[in-house]
C-alpha positions as CSV (number, residue, x, y, z in Angstrom):
1,M,12.7,14.5,22.1
2,S,11.2,14.1,18.8
3,I,8.0,16.3,18.2
4,T,5.8,15.8,15.1
5,R,3.8,18.9,14.3
6,W,0.7,18.8,12.5
7,V,-1.8,21.7,11.2
8,K,-5.4,21.0,10.5
9,A,-8.0,22.7,8.2
10,Y,-11.8,22.2,8.4
11,C,-14.5,23.2,5.8
12,T,-17.9,22.1,4.6
13,F,-19.4,22.6,1.3
14,A,-22.9,21.5,-0.2
15,G,-22.4,18.9,-2.9
16,I,-24.4,16.5,-5.1
17,H,-23.2,13.0,-5.6
18,F,-24.7,9.7,-6.6
19,W,-23.4,6.0,-7.1
20,P,-24.1,4.5,-10.4
21,G,-23.4,1.0,-9.1
22,A,-26.3,1.3,-6.3
23,P,-28.7,-1.5,-6.4
24,K,-31.8,-0.8,-8.3
25,G,-34.1,1.5,-7.0
26,H,-31.8,2.5,-4.2
27,F,-31.7,6.3,-3.5
28,L,-27.9,6.4,-3.8
29,G,-28.2,5.6,-7.5
30,H,-29.8,8.9,-7.8
31,P,-28.7,12.3,-7.4
32,H,-28.7,13.3,-3.8
33,R,-27.4,16.3,-1.7
34,H,-25.1,16.3,1.4
35,L,-23.3,18.8,3.3
36,F,-19.8,17.3,3.1
37,H,-17.2,17.9,6.1
38,V,-13.6,18.0,5.2
39,R,-10.9,17.6,7.9
40,A,-7.5,17.8,6.2
41,F,-4.0,17.4,8.1
42,A,-0.6,18.2,6.9
43,V,2.7,17.3,8.7
44,V,4.8,20.6,9.3
45,G,8.5,20.9,10.2
46,G,8.7,23.9,12.4
47,P,6.5,25.7,14.9
48,D,5.8,28.8,13.0
49,R,3.4,28.8,10.0
50,E,5.3,26.6,7.4
51,I,1.6,26.1,6.2
52,E,-1.0,28.7,7.2
53,F,-3.9,26.6,8.2
54,I,-6.5,29.5,7.5
55,A,-5.0,29.9,4.0
56,L,-5.1,26.0,3.7
57,K,-8.7,25.8,4.5
58,E,-9.7,28.4,2.1
59,K,-7.8,26.6,-0.8
60,I,-9.4,23.6,-0.1
61,E,-12.9,25.0,0.2
62,R,-12.5,26.7,-3.1
63,Y,-11.1,23.5,-4.5
64,C,-14.1,21.6,-3.2
65,I,-16.8,23.9,-4.4
66,R,-15.1,24.0,-7.9
67,Y,-14.4,20.1,-8.2
68,F,-16.9,18.5,-5.9
69,R,-20.2,20.5,-5.9
70,G,-21.7,18.1,-8.5
71,P,-23.3,16.4,-9.4
72,H,-20.6,13.7,-9.7
73,T,-20.0,9.8,-8.9
74,L,-17.2,10.5,-6.6
75,S,-17.3,8.7,-3.2
76,C,-16.4,10.1,0.2
77,E,-13.0,7.8,-0.3
78,M,-12.4,9.3,-3.9
79,M,-12.9,13.0,-2.7
80,A,-10.6,12.4,0.3
81,E,-7.6,10.9,-1.9
82,Q,-8.0,13.5,-4.5
83,L,-7.4,16.2,-1.7
84,L,-4.9,14.3,0.1
85,R,-2.8,14.0,-3.3
86,H,-3.5,17.6,-4.8
87,F,-2.7,19.3,-1.3
88,R,0.2,16.7,-0.2
89,L,-1.4,16.2,3.0
90,A,-0.8,13.4,5.7
91,Q,-4.5,12.6,6.2
92,C,-7.7,13.7,4.9
93,Q,-11.3,12.5,6.0
94,V,-14.5,13.5,4.3
95,D,-17.9,12.8,5.8
96,E,-21.4,13.0,4.7
97,D,-23.7,15.6,6.9
98,G,-21.1,15.1,9.7
99,E,-22.0,11.6,10.3
100,N,-20.3,8.8,8.1
101,G,-17.5,9.1,5.8
102,A,-14.0,8.0,4.8
103,V,-10.5,8.6,6.0
104,V,-7.3,8.3,4.0
105,M,-3.6,8.6,5.0
106,E,-0.5,8.6,3.0
107,E,1.4,5.6,4.0
108,G,4.9,6.1,5.0
109,W,4.6,10.2,5.4
110,W,6.5,10.0,8.8
111,K,9.6,8.5,7.1
112,E,9.7,11.1,4.3
113,K,9.6,13.8,7.2
114,K,12.2,12.3,9.2
115,E,15.0,11.6,6.6
């Protein structure tokens, strides 16, 4: 039997961002606050804390507060991709206020783990 194991880490942080390319007069073109929700998933090889998920959560939270508190022009997609790359995640999701957001996934992650 083949088993794929994942660990997950969730955190939230307050941040301010805006979209310079927003249509004129649209609120997205102005700095606005969200409570961002991050859901990070990493593939692990074994069943006993290859990646300790509480430590992963704390690292991601510190990173987000340092780099994403803002104000900045990053979209949810950009933040999720930056987290995916920095923490070598298989998948990362960033939502605004727990409602709408983005999911990014590393293509081919399963091939690397099985080879």
